[in-house]
VOROMAR-939410 format. One record per residue (C-alpha): residue number from 1; x, y, z. Coordinates in pm, 1 decimal, padded with zeros to 6 digits. Example, Ala and Ser with C-alpha at 12.3 -4.5 7.8 and 13.67 -1.06 7.14 Angstrom:
% residues 2
<pt n="1" c1="01230.0" c2="-00450.0" c3="00780.0"/>
<pt n="2" c1="01367.0" c2="-00106.0" c3="00714.0"/>
% end
This chain:
% residues 381
<pt n="1" c1="11794.2" c2="19546.0" c3="09189.2"/>
<pt n="2" c1="11912.7" c2="19802.6" c3="09381.8"/>
<pt n="3" c1="11971.4" c2="20028.5" c3="09062.3"/>
<pt n="4" c1="11631.1" c2="19971.5" c3="08976.8"/>
<pt n="5" c1="11506.6" c2="20089.0" c3="09323.9"/>
<pt n="6" c1="11763.9" c2="20395.9" c3="09271.6"/>
<pt n="7" c1="11626.6" c2="20460.5" c3="08914.3"/>
<pt n="8" c1="11258.9" c2="20452.2" c3="09028.6"/>
<pt n="9" c1="11318.9" c2="20681.2" c3="09330.6"/>
<pt n="10" c1="11472.5" c2="20941.4" c3="09094.0"/>
<pt n="11" c1="11216.2" c2="20908.9" c3="08857.2"/>
<pt n="12" c1="10912.8" c2="20936.1" c3="09159.0"/>
<pt n="13" c1="11109.7" c2="21256.4" c3="09283.7"/>
<pt n="14" c1="11132.6" c2="21408.8" c3="08916.3"/>
<pt n="15" c1="10782.6" c2="21359.1" c3="08875.5"/>
<pt n="16" c1="10681.8" c2="21503.4" c3="09193.5"/>
<pt n="17" c1="10913.8" c2="21799.0" c3="09132.5"/>
<pt n="18" c1="10736.8" c2="21858.8" c3="08802.0"/>
<pt n="19" c1="10401.4" c2="21832.7" c3="08949.0"/>
<pt n="20" c1="10501.0" c2="22096.1" c3="09216.5"/>
<pt n="21" c1="10566.2" c2="22330.7" c3="08931.9"/>
<pt n="22" c1="10252.0" c2="22264.5" c3="08771.7"/>
<pt n="23" c1="09968.6" c2="22496.1" c3="08836.8"/>
<pt n="24" c1="09721.7" c2="22346.9" c3="09107.3"/>
<pt n="25" c1="09355.8" c2="22384.5" c3="09112.8"/>
<pt n="26" c1="09171.3" c2="22614.8" c3="09334.4"/>
<pt n="27" c1="09008.0" c2="22493.4" c3="09659.1"/>
<pt n="28" c1="08791.6" c2="22659.4" c3="09908.7"/>
<pt n="29" c1="08979.3" c2="22770.1" c3="10210.8"/>
<pt n="30" c1="08809.7" c2="22788.8" c3="10558.4"/>
<pt n="31" c1="08810.2" c2="23114.3" c3="10719.6"/>
<pt n="32" c1="08892.9" c2="23304.3" c3="10409.6"/>
<pt n="33" c1="08547.7" c2="23441.2" c3="10347.2"/>
<pt n="34" c1="08419.2" c2="23376.5" c3="09979.6"/>
<pt n="35" c1="08499.1" c2="23030.0" c3="09883.1"/>
<pt n="36" c1="08750.2" c2="22991.4" c3="09585.4"/>
<pt n="37" c1="08567.2" c2="22817.4" c3="09275.0"/>
<pt n="38" c1="08660.2" c2="22461.5" c3="09237.9"/>
<pt n="39" c1="08895.7" c2="22355.5" c3="08947.0"/>
<pt n="40" c1="08573.0" c2="22242.9" c3="08787.7"/>
<pt n="41" c1="08392.9" c2="22564.3" c3="08784.7"/>
<pt n="42" c1="08462.9" c2="22829.4" c3="08473.8"/>
<pt n="43" c1="08649.3" c2="23138.5" c3="08622.8"/>
<pt n="44" c1="08426.5" c2="23415.0" c3="08590.4"/>
<pt n="45" c1="08585.8" c2="23599.4" c3="08339.1"/>
<pt n="46" c1="08587.2" c2="23339.7" c3="08116.4"/>
<pt n="47" c1="08175.0" c2="23300.2" c3="08141.3"/>
<pt n="48" c1="07954.7" c2="23492.6" c3="07879.7"/>
<pt n="49" c1="07752.2" c2="23808.3" c3="07945.1"/>
<pt n="50" c1="07816.2" c2="24045.1" c3="08209.6"/>
<pt n="51" c1="08008.3" c2="23932.7" c3="08529.9"/>
<pt n="52" c1="07962.5" c2="24157.6" c3="08866.5"/>
<pt n="53" c1="07956.1" c2="24037.8" c3="09214.3"/>
<pt n="54" c1="07754.2" c2="24325.9" c3="09394.4"/>
<pt n="55" c1="07672.2" c2="24363.5" c3="09772.7"/>
<pt n="56" c1="07382.3" c2="24495.7" c3="09883.5"/>
<pt n="57" c1="07508.8" c2="24855.7" c3="09892.0"/>
<pt n="58" c1="07662.2" c2="24837.3" c3="09561.2"/>
<pt n="59" c1="07542.8" c2="25086.6" c3="09299.8"/>
<pt n="60" c1="07369.7" c2="24947.7" c3="08980.0"/>
<pt n="61" c1="07583.1" c2="24885.1" c3="08671.8"/>
<pt n="62" c1="07514.7" c2="25101.9" c3="08389.5"/>
<pt n="63" c1="07358.6" c2="25001.6" c3="08074.4"/>
<pt n="64" c1="07652.8" c2="24936.4" c3="07814.5"/>
<pt n="65" c1="07604.1" c2="24856.1" c3="07424.6"/>
<pt n="66" c1="07973.2" c2="24770.9" c3="07361.1"/>
<pt n="67" c1="08039.9" c2="24428.1" c3="07257.7"/>
<pt n="68" c1="08301.3" c2="24396.9" c3="07520.7"/>
<pt n="69" c1="08424.8" c2="24593.5" c3="07825.7"/>
<pt n="70" c1="08613.4" c2="24552.6" c3="08165.2"/>
<pt n="71" c1="08654.3" c2="24771.2" c3="08466.8"/>
<pt n="72" c1="08975.0" c2="24704.1" c3="08665.0"/>
<pt n="73" c1="09152.2" c2="24854.1" c3="08978.5"/>
<pt n="74" c1="09496.8" c2="24939.9" c3="08798.5"/>
<pt n="75" c1="09685.4" c2="24926.4" c3="09152.2"/>
<pt n="76" c1="09565.3" c2="24572.4" c3="09273.1"/>
<pt n="77" c1="09442.1" c2="24420.1" c3="08944.9"/>
<pt n="78" c1="09114.4" c2="24346.6" c3="09075.0"/>
<pt n="79" c1="08852.8" c2="24307.3" c3="08801.0"/>
<pt n="80" c1="08542.2" c2="24484.0" c3="08936.3"/>
<pt n="81" c1="08316.7" c2="24400.6" c3="08647.6"/>
<pt n="82" c1="08328.6" c2="24268.1" c3="08294.8"/>
<pt n="83" c1="08111.6" c2="24178.2" c3="07999.9"/>
<pt n="84" c1="08256.6" c2="23882.9" c3="07777.9"/>
<pt n="85" c1="08618.5" c2="23992.3" c3="07868.6"/>
<pt n="86" c1="08778.6" c2="23733.2" c3="07654.3"/>
<pt n="87" c1="08595.2" c2="23786.1" c3="07326.8"/>
<pt n="88" c1="08826.3" c2="23790.9" c3="07068.3"/>
<pt n="89" c1="08788.7" c2="24121.4" c3="06860.0"/>
<pt n="90" c1="08970.1" c2="24346.6" c3="06610.3"/>
<pt n="91" c1="09148.4" c2="24634.1" c3="06887.7"/>
<pt n="92" c1="09202.1" c2="24879.7" c3="06617.2"/>
<pt n="93" c1="09479.7" c2="25140.5" c3="06722.6"/>
<pt n="94" c1="09470.7" c2="25041.3" c3="07099.4"/>
<pt n="95" c1="09695.2" c2="24749.4" c3="06994.4"/>
<pt n="96" c1="09933.3" c2="25039.1" c3="06976.0"/>
<pt n="97" c1="09963.7" c2="25012.5" c3="07346.6"/>
<pt n="98" c1="10130.0" c2="24683.3" c3="07298.2"/>
<pt n="99" c1="10343.5" c2="24822.5" c3="07043.7"/>
<pt n="100" c1="10441.8" c2="25079.6" c3="07310.8"/>
<pt n="101" c1="10539.2" c2="24829.7" c3="07534.9"/>
<pt n="102" c1="10731.5" c2="24644.7" c3="07332.9"/>
<pt n="103" c1="10945.4" c2="24915.8" c3="07144.8"/>
<pt n="104" c1="10973.6" c2="25183.9" c3="07425.7"/>
<pt n="105" c1="11251.5" c2="24983.4" c3="07603.6"/>
<pt n="106" c1="11458.0" c2="24952.1" c3="07285.2"/>
<pt n="107" c1="11479.0" c2="25318.9" c3="07154.1"/>
<pt n="108" c1="11604.5" c2="25575.2" c3="07383.6"/>
<pt n="109" c1="11392.1" c2="25924.6" c3="07352.9"/>
<pt n="110" c1="11662.2" c2="26115.2" c3="07250.1"/>
<pt n="111" c1="11771.4" c2="25944.6" c3="06936.4"/>
<pt n="112" c1="11757.2" c2="26125.6" c3="06605.9"/>
<pt n="113" c1="11684.7" c2="25951.4" c3="06313.0"/>
<pt n="114" c1="11619.1" c2="26033.8" c3="05954.2"/>
<pt n="115" c1="11322.9" c2="25892.4" c3="05786.2"/>
<pt n="116" c1="11404.3" c2="25653.4" c3="05461.9"/>
<pt n="117" c1="11118.3" c2="25641.8" c3="05191.1"/>
<pt n="118" c1="11146.1" c2="25244.0" c3="05234.1"/>
<pt n="119" c1="11022.1" c2="25337.6" c3="05600.5"/>
<pt n="120" c1="10681.3" c2="25459.8" c3="05523.0"/>
<pt n="121" c1="10626.9" c2="25199.8" c3="05259.8"/>
<pt n="122" c1="10269.8" c2="24975.6" c3="05321.2"/>
<pt n="123" c1="10083.2" c2="25198.9" c3="05521.0"/>
<pt n="124" c1="09726.0" c2="25083.8" c3="05505.8"/>
<pt n="125" c1="09479.3" c2="25312.2" c3="05286.7"/>
<pt n="126" c1="09282.5" c2="25571.3" c3="05526.1"/>
<pt n="127" c1="09522.0" c2="25498.5" c3="05808.9"/>
<pt n="128" c1="09553.2" c2="25830.6" c3="06059.2"/>
<pt n="129" c1="09884.6" c2="26004.4" c3="06008.5"/>
<pt n="130" c1="10075.4" c2="26271.7" c3="06187.5"/>
<pt n="131" c1="10294.8" c2="26374.5" c3="05909.9"/>
<pt n="132" c1="10599.4" c2="26190.6" c3="05925.4"/>
<pt n="133" c1="10787.9" c2="26298.8" c3="05588.4"/>
<pt n="134" c1="11099.9" c2="26089.9" c3="05397.4"/>
<pt n="135" c1="11416.9" c2="26263.1" c3="05438.5"/>
<pt n="136" c1="11325.5" c2="26480.2" c3="05767.0"/>
<pt n="137" c1="11530.5" c2="26443.7" c3="06084.2"/>
<pt n="138" c1="11301.0" c2="26322.1" c3="06417.2"/>
<pt n="139" c1="11362.1" c2="26241.7" c3="06768.9"/>
<pt n="140" c1="11207.0" c2="25938.8" c3="06894.7"/>
<pt n="141" c1="11023.1" c2="26137.8" c3="07149.6"/>
<pt n="142" c1="10855.6" c2="26284.7" c3="06867.1"/>
<pt n="143" c1="10764.8" c2="25978.9" c3="06692.0"/>
<pt n="144" c1="10602.2" c2="25830.9" c3="06987.3"/>
<pt n="145" c1="10393.6" c2="26169.0" c3="07050.5"/>
<pt n="146" c1="10259.2" c2="26108.0" c3="06697.0"/>
<pt n="147" c1="10196.3" c2="25762.1" c3="06796.9"/>
<pt n="148" c1="10015.3" c2="25802.8" c3="07109.7"/>
<pt n="149" c1="09836.7" c2="26178.6" c3="07026.5"/>
<pt n="150" c1="09768.3" c2="26134.8" c3="06658.6"/>
<pt n="151" c1="09761.8" c2="25773.6" c3="06652.3"/>
<pt n="152" c1="10000.5" c2="25816.5" c3="06335.3"/>
<pt n="153" c1="10043.8" c2="25491.2" c3="06152.6"/>
<pt n="154" c1="10333.1" c2="25656.4" c3="05987.3"/>
<pt n="155" c1="10517.7" c2="25719.8" c3="06329.3"/>
<pt n="156" c1="10467.1" c2="25366.9" c3="06407.0"/>
<pt n="157" c1="10619.6" c2="25206.1" c3="06063.5"/>
<pt n="158" c1="10914.7" c2="25398.5" c3="06118.0"/>
<pt n="159" c1="10972.4" c2="25320.4" c3="06465.5"/>
<pt n="160" c1="10923.1" c2="24933.3" c3="06376.9"/>
<pt n="161" c1="11180.3" c2="24973.0" c3="06092.7"/>
<pt n="162" c1="11409.2" c2="25102.9" c3="06366.7"/>
<pt n="163" c1="11330.2" c2="24806.6" c3="06593.1"/>
<pt n="164" c1="11413.3" c2="24526.5" c3="06362.6"/>
<pt n="165" c1="11150.2" c2="24593.7" c3="06104.4"/>
<pt n="166" c1="10774.3" c2="24497.9" c3="06042.1"/>
<pt n="167" c1="10713.0" c2="24153.6" c3="06087.7"/>
<pt n="168" c1="10988.5" c2="24112.4" c3="06385.5"/>
<pt n="169" c1="10819.2" c2="24394.1" c3="06569.3"/>
<pt n="170" c1="10514.2" c2="24194.0" c3="06526.2"/>
<pt n="171" c1="10674.7" c2="23875.8" c3="06633.7"/>
<pt n="172" c1="10823.7" c2="24062.5" c3="06973.7"/>
<pt n="173" c1="10481.3" c2="24199.2" c3="06985.1"/>
<pt n="174" c1="10340.7" c2="23851.9" c3="07026.2"/>
<pt n="175" c1="10598.6" c2="23756.5" c3="07268.0"/>
<pt n="176" c1="10554.5" c2="24063.6" c3="07480.1"/>
<pt n="177" c1="10158.7" c2="23999.8" c3="07510.3"/>
<pt n="178" c1="10242.2" c2="23628.4" c3="07608.9"/>
<pt n="179" c1="10477.7" c2="23705.5" c3="07865.1"/>
<pt n="180" c1="10214.3" c2="23946.6" c3="08015.8"/>
<pt n="181" c1="09920.6" c2="23649.9" c3="08036.1"/>
<pt n="182" c1="09765.5" c2="23808.8" c3="07773.0"/>
<pt n="183" c1="09658.7" c2="23512.4" c3="07578.5"/>
<pt n="184" c1="09370.8" c2="23648.0" c3="07339.1"/>
<pt n="185" c1="09578.3" c2="23865.7" c3="07126.2"/>
<pt n="186" c1="09710.9" c2="23750.9" c3="06772.1"/>
<pt n="187" c1="09944.2" c2="24029.1" c3="06629.9"/>
<pt n="188" c1="09956.7" c2="24057.7" c3="06265.2"/>
<pt n="189" c1="09985.5" c2="24464.9" c3="06190.8"/>
<pt n="190" c1="10173.7" c2="24652.4" c3="06476.9"/>
<pt n="191" c1="09992.6" c2="24975.6" c3="06429.3"/>
<pt n="192" c1="09644.5" c2="24766.5" c3="06470.6"/>
<pt n="193" c1="09522.8" c2="24830.4" c3="06107.7"/>
<pt n="194" c1="09258.1" c2="24606.0" c3="05999.5"/>
<pt n="195" c1="09421.1" c2="24278.0" c3="05929.3"/>
<pt n="196" c1="09282.4" c2="23927.7" c3="05899.6"/>
<pt n="197" c1="09340.2" c2="23732.0" c3="06233.9"/>
<pt n="198" c1="09448.0" c2="24019.0" c3="06419.7"/>
<pt n="199" c1="09254.4" c2="23999.5" c3="06748.8"/>
<pt n="200" c1="09246.1" c2="24127.0" c3="07128.5"/>
<pt n="201" c1="09049.5" c2="24147.3" c3="07404.1"/>
<pt n="202" c1="08910.1" c2="24374.6" c3="07656.2"/>
<pt n="203" c1="09083.4" c2="24174.9" c3="07929.1"/>
<pt n="204" c1="09430.4" c2="24161.8" c3="07726.6"/>
<pt n="205" c1="09394.3" c2="24561.2" c3="07635.6"/>
<pt n="206" c1="09342.5" c2="24611.6" c3="08020.6"/>
<pt n="207" c1="09650.1" c2="24409.9" c3="08065.0"/>
<pt n="208" c1="09863.7" c2="24650.3" c3="07827.5"/>
<pt n="209" c1="09677.4" c2="24970.2" c3="08008.0"/>
<pt n="210" c1="09805.1" c2="24853.6" c3="08336.9"/>
<pt n="211" c1="10143.0" c2="24751.5" c3="08234.4"/>
<pt n="212" c1="10185.2" c2="25066.5" c3="08018.5"/>
<pt n="213" c1="10095.6" c2="25309.2" c3="08289.7"/>
<pt n="214" c1="10410.4" c2="25126.6" c3="08535.3"/>
<pt n="215" c1="10617.5" c2="25282.7" c3="08255.2"/>
<pt n="216" c1="10680.9" c2="25646.0" c3="08301.4"/>
<pt n="217" c1="10778.3" c2="25743.5" c3="07920.1"/>
<pt n="218" c1="10440.9" c2="25563.8" c3="07833.0"/>
<pt n="219" c1="10266.5" c2="25743.4" c3="08135.3"/>
<pt n="220" c1="10389.4" c2="26042.0" c3="08019.4"/>
<pt n="221" c1="10301.6" c2="26011.1" c3="07646.3"/>
<pt n="222" c1="09954.6" c2="25872.4" c3="07668.0"/>
<pt n="223" c1="09859.7" c2="26157.8" c3="07928.3"/>
<pt n="224" c1="09954.1" c2="26459.9" c3="07682.7"/>
<pt n="225" c1="09681.7" c2="26612.3" c3="07544.5"/>
<pt n="226" c1="09879.1" c2="26861.0" c3="07317.1"/>
<pt n="227" c1="10230.7" c2="26876.8" c3="07176.4"/>
<pt n="228" c1="10444.6" c2="27054.5" c3="06896.5"/>
<pt n="229" c1="10555.3" c2="26804.6" c3="06586.3"/>
<pt n="230" c1="10833.4" c2="26882.1" c3="06351.6"/>
<pt n="231" c1="10737.7" c2="27022.5" c3="05987.7"/>
<pt n="232" c1="10873.9" c2="27147.9" c3="05709.0"/>
<pt n="233" c1="11066.3" c2="27436.6" c3="05829.9"/>
<pt n="234" c1="10869.2" c2="27493.5" c3="06168.1"/>
<pt n="235" c1="10654.0" c2="27277.4" c3="06389.6"/>
<pt n="236" c1="10294.0" c2="27254.5" c3="06386.6"/>
<pt n="237" c1="10049.4" c2="27150.7" c3="06701.5"/>
<pt n="238" c1="09874.2" c2="26823.4" c3="06743.1"/>
<pt n="239" c1="09611.4" c2="26711.4" c3="06957.7"/>
<pt n="240" c1="09559.4" c2="26383.2" c3="07136.8"/>
<pt n="241" c1="09223.1" c2="26225.4" c3="06959.2"/>
<pt n="242" c1="09131.7" c2="26078.3" c3="07313.6"/>
<pt n="243" c1="08804.1" c2="26325.0" c3="07338.0"/>
<pt n="244" c1="08764.7" c2="26224.5" c3="07748.0"/>
<pt n="245" c1="09134.7" c2="26361.0" c3="07773.9"/>
<pt n="246" c1="09080.6" c2="26684.3" c3="07558.8"/>
<pt n="247" c1="08742.1" c2="26757.2" c3="07567.1"/>
<pt n="248" c1="08690.5" c2="26783.8" c3="07177.2"/>
<pt n="249" c1="08378.3" c2="26720.5" c3="06990.8"/>
<pt n="250" c1="08141.8" c2="26769.4" c3="07256.8"/>
<pt n="251" c1="08270.5" c2="26511.0" c3="07511.3"/>
<pt n="252" c1="08321.4" c2="26655.6" c3="07823.2"/>
<pt n="253" c1="08687.5" c2="26544.9" c3="07983.0"/>
<pt n="254" c1="08676.8" c2="26346.2" c3="08228.7"/>
<pt n="255" c1="08821.2" c2="26446.9" c3="08573.8"/>
<pt n="256" c1="09142.5" c2="26291.4" c3="08662.1"/>
<pt n="257" c1="09184.1" c2="26132.4" c3="08303.2"/>
<pt n="258" c1="09541.3" c2="26001.5" c3="08264.8"/>
<pt n="259" c1="09444.4" c2="25871.3" c3="07902.5"/>
<pt n="260" c1="09602.2" c2="25558.7" c3="07738.0"/>
<pt n="261" c1="09483.5" c2="25511.5" c3="07388.9"/>
<pt n="262" c1="09172.2" c2="25507.6" c3="07135.0"/>
<pt n="263" c1="09110.3" c2="25378.4" c3="06801.3"/>
<pt n="264" c1="08869.0" c2="25337.2" c3="06515.0"/>
<pt n="265" c1="08892.3" c2="25093.2" c3="06223.5"/>
<pt n="266" c1="08585.3" c2="24987.7" c3="05996.3"/>
<pt n="267" c1="08590.0" c2="24608.1" c3="06129.0"/>
<pt n="268" c1="08665.8" c2="24681.6" c3="06474.8"/>
<pt n="269" c1="08456.3" c2="24997.8" c3="06549.7"/>
<pt n="270" c1="08561.7" c2="25247.3" c3="06819.0"/>
<pt n="271" c1="08794.3" c2="25101.7" c3="07129.0"/>
<pt n="272" c1="08928.5" c2="25294.4" c3="07360.4"/>
<pt n="273" c1="09156.2" c2="25188.3" c3="07698.2"/>
<pt n="274" c1="09120.3" c2="25476.0" c3="07953.3"/>
<pt n="275" c1="09254.6" c2="25532.7" c3="08319.8"/>
<pt n="276" c1="09150.0" c2="25759.5" c3="08564.9"/>
<pt n="277" c1="09275.6" c2="25851.0" c3="08920.2"/>
<pt n="278" c1="09038.3" c2="25942.9" c3="09212.5"/>
<pt n="279" c1="09186.7" c2="25975.3" c3="09557.5"/>
<pt n="280" c1="09385.9" c2="25708.6" c3="09612.5"/>
<pt n="281" c1="09223.7" c2="25464.1" c3="09336.6"/>
<pt n="282" c1="09369.8" c2="25440.2" c3="08990.5"/>
<pt n="283" c1="09093.6" c2="25251.4" c3="08762.6"/>
<pt n="284" c1="09101.3" c2="25129.6" c3="08437.2"/>
<pt n="285" c1="08856.6" c2="25054.5" c3="08167.0"/>
<pt n="286" c1="08830.5" c2="24902.5" c3="07809.6"/>
<pt n="287" c1="08550.5" c2="24961.1" c3="07580.1"/>
<pt n="288" c1="08526.4" c2="24753.4" c3="07269.1"/>
<pt n="289" c1="08302.8" c2="24834.8" c3="06976.3"/>
<pt n="290" c1="07938.2" c2="25004.8" c3="07110.4"/>
<pt n="291" c1="07636.2" c2="24922.4" c3="06922.7"/>
<pt n="292" c1="07434.6" c2="25192.2" c3="06993.1"/>
<pt n="293" c1="07504.0" c2="25622.2" c3="06930.1"/>
<pt n="294" c1="07745.1" c2="25720.7" c3="06716.8"/>
<pt n="295" c1="08141.5" c2="25805.4" c3="06725.9"/>
<pt n="296" c1="08125.3" c2="25954.3" c3="07047.6"/>
<pt n="297" c1="07948.4" c2="25663.1" c3="07233.6"/>
<pt n="298" c1="08254.5" c2="25498.1" c3="07354.6"/>
<pt n="299" c1="08380.7" c2="25791.4" c3="07537.8"/>
<pt n="300" c1="08032.1" c2="25812.7" c3="07705.4"/>
<pt n="301" c1="08017.2" c2="25440.2" c3="07803.0"/>
<pt n="302" c1="08386.2" c2="25459.6" c3="07939.5"/>
<pt n="303" c1="08241.9" c2="25754.5" c3="08166.5"/>
<pt n="304" c1="07976.3" c2="25554.4" c3="08277.3"/>
<pt n="305" c1="08202.6" c2="25237.8" c3="08396.4"/>
<pt n="306" c1="08463.8" c2="25520.7" c3="08531.6"/>
<pt n="307" c1="08155.5" c2="25648.5" c3="08770.8"/>
<pt n="308" c1="08035.8" c2="25326.5" c3="08857.5"/>
<pt n="309" c1="08381.9" c2="25175.3" c3="08953.6"/>
<pt n="310" c1="08463.0" c2="25461.8" c3="09185.8"/>
<pt n="311" c1="08138.8" c2="25429.8" c3="09310.4"/>
<pt n="312" c1="08149.0" c2="25031.0" c3="09352.5"/>
<pt n="313" c1="08499.1" c2="25017.9" c3="09495.1"/>
<pt n="314" c1="08473.8" c2="24878.5" c3="09826.5"/>
<pt n="315" c1="08110.8" c2="24740.2" c3="09760.4"/>
<pt n="316" c1="08149.2" c2="24434.0" c3="09507.9"/>
<pt n="317" c1="08375.7" c2="24146.0" c3="09494.0"/>
<pt n="318" c1="08624.5" c2="24112.7" c3="09217.9"/>
<pt n="319" c1="08509.3" c2="23870.2" c3="08923.1"/>
<pt n="320" c1="08886.7" c2="23805.9" c3="08835.7"/>
<pt n="321" c1="09220.1" c2="23980.4" c3="08817.7"/>
<pt n="322" c1="09482.3" c2="24115.0" c3="08583.8"/>
<pt n="323" c1="09804.9" c2="23949.6" c3="08606.3"/>
<pt n="324" c1="10122.9" c2="24161.4" c3="08751.0"/>
<pt n="325" c1="10335.0" c2="24294.8" c3="08513.5"/>
<pt n="326" c1="10615.5" c2="24403.5" c3="08735.3"/>
<pt n="327" c1="10785.9" c2="24057.0" c3="08733.1"/>
<pt n="328" c1="10791.7" c2="24055.5" c3="08329.9"/>
<pt n="329" c1="11105.9" c2="24152.1" c3="08179.9"/>
<pt n="330" c1="11119.5" c2="24455.8" c3="07939.3"/>
<pt n="331" c1="11035.2" c2="24293.6" c3="07569.0"/>
<pt n="332" c1="11162.2" c2="24426.8" c3="07257.2"/>
<pt n="333" c1="11490.3" c2="24480.4" c3="07088.3"/>
<pt n="334" c1="11777.9" c2="24608.2" c3="07267.5"/>
<pt n="335" c1="11929.2" c2="24903.7" c3="07110.6"/>
<pt n="336" c1="12177.4" c2="24663.1" c3="06979.4"/>
<pt n="337" c1="11958.0" c2="24449.2" c3="06835.1"/>
<pt n="338" c1="11758.3" c2="24752.2" c3="06666.5"/>
<pt n="339" c1="12059.4" c2="24848.8" c3="06476.8"/>
<pt n="340" c1="12166.9" c2="24472.0" c3="06358.4"/>
<pt n="341" c1="11843.4" c2="24353.7" c3="06334.8"/>
<pt n="342" c1="11847.5" c2="24037.6" c3="06528.0"/>
<pt n="343" c1="11508.1" c2="23885.4" c3="06631.7"/>
<pt n="344" c1="11422.7" c2="23730.5" c3="06935.5"/>
<pt n="345" c1="11237.3" c2="23373.8" c3="06927.5"/>
<pt n="346" c1="10852.6" c2="23388.7" c3="06890.2"/>
<pt n="347" c1="10754.1" c2="23300.7" c3="07246.9"/>
<pt n="348" c1="11041.6" c2="23472.9" c3="07430.7"/>
<pt n="349" c1="11090.7" c2="23155.7" c3="07592.2"/>
<pt n="350" c1="11192.6" c2="23254.8" c3="07968.9"/>
<pt n="351" c1="10881.6" c2="23151.2" c3="08163.9"/>
<pt n="352" c1="10950.4" c2="22773.0" c3="08024.2"/>
<pt n="353" c1="11285.5" c2="22814.8" c3="08101.0"/>
<pt n="354" c1="11230.8" c2="22890.8" c3="08446.7"/>
<pt n="355" c1="11019.5" c2="22580.9" c3="08464.2"/>
<pt n="356" c1="11257.0" c2="22356.7" c3="08337.8"/>
<pt n="357" c1="11531.9" c2="22493.8" c3="08540.8"/>
<pt n="358" c1="11309.7" c2="22449.8" c3="08837.4"/>
<pt n="359" c1="11217.6" c2="22095.3" c3="08742.7"/>
<pt n="360" c1="11597.0" c2="22006.7" c3="08675.2"/>
<pt n="361" c1="11673.6" c2="22148.6" c3="09001.6"/>
<pt n="362" c1="11433.9" c2="21910.9" c3="09185.0"/>
<pt n="363" c1="11543.7" c2="21634.5" c3="08974.1"/>
<pt n="364" c1="11869.8" c2="21664.1" c3="09087.9"/>
<pt n="365" c1="11769.8" c2="21660.8" c3="09449.9"/>
<pt n="366" c1="11591.3" c2="21325.6" c3="09371.6"/>
<pt n="367" c1="11914.7" c2="21188.1" c3="09231.5"/>
<pt n="368" c1="12102.9" c2="21286.0" c3="09503.7"/>
<pt n="369" c1="11847.3" c2="21125.0" c3="09760.8"/>
<pt n="370" c1="11851.2" c2="20823.3" c3="09574.0"/>
<pt n="371" c1="12248.7" c2="20812.5" c3="09565.1"/>
<pt n="372" c1="12270.6" c2="20874.3" c3="09945.7"/>
<pt n="373" c1="12007.5" c2="20575.1" c3="10005.5"/>
<pt n="374" c1="12242.9" c2="20372.6" c3="09796.8"/>
<pt n="375" c1="12540.8" c2="20487.8" c3="10047.3"/>
<pt n="376" c1="12698.4" c2="20682.1" c3="09757.1"/>
<pt n="377" c1="12799.2" c2="21048.3" c3="09786.6"/>
<pt n="378" c1="12745.0" c2="21284.4" c3="09495.4"/>
<pt n="379" c1="13095.9" c2="21482.1" c3="09386.7"/>
<pt n="380" c1="13127.5" c2="21843.6" c3="09328.1"/>
<pt n="381" c1="13391.0" c2="22000.7" c3="09123.3"/>
% end
């Protein structure tokens, strides 16, 4: 009977430990201003349509035709407003933000690499190219400028090959997205090329943009307007295709724009992740597939959302938040993995491992307490 009671005590404490690790429902707390939504309520960002919580002195939201968009404070992670934030859509080359987050830590910028013919195989028809040629030697930093400025799928293919291969890079990108809390994204083609089943969302792209801006290399590449790229015998100039950054094609450059990434495919339409800094605030917007105007509408709608965000900051209540990426370990193959081609598991696994270890710790505590109640002291090695 004593043994049964002891086992019951252990089981109860283990269950209590597991429950302590489980996410708790949100309840209203007195004295904290606006009440938090109850667990039965749908969070704002999960709702369809435009979500904004304006005060009486807040500016009016601009008219935006994009299927999905988000305005967020990059510093705090607060989402100021959004429209169908979690709608799953083809991301086009904005998915290269996730590619960079995954592969940048694995490949030091100064590494030189001679491109093999097979590394350029499988590039989709009509892909944007920077001009990578087989047999030529490039620094990794050259290839990254080709990715960020020219959106070069040829540069992506070479970097993916250096990172362990096309499929393994896609697997690591998927793992990285999940570790960042970006659950809408499904990766099939690391370069963002239209592929059945490949989707992301305005929310996830904002998560990638925010995480990227915290990486000095990422921030430097995405904000570069012009650069030289190695050519056949002599370098040539390449220009960033983000019109808000360069002012090309009649699009006025946006003051304080940091950059990030634009994209276009037939299925995705025009997509854009853009960040700008003004005063002490950095705002991040994502715009996916505007339904009005021409090819430059995505930039003008991003401009309108940035203008609104800077004017509305402090005059709206957030409708949600982006997860904090600072505690997320760097993803992608290590330099050794990149050389050997070893792969990580598809889910990374570290968050789950942490939960298991925590539960095990609480379970061990329960066993110790039960043994003490029984009058037995646990031994130590």
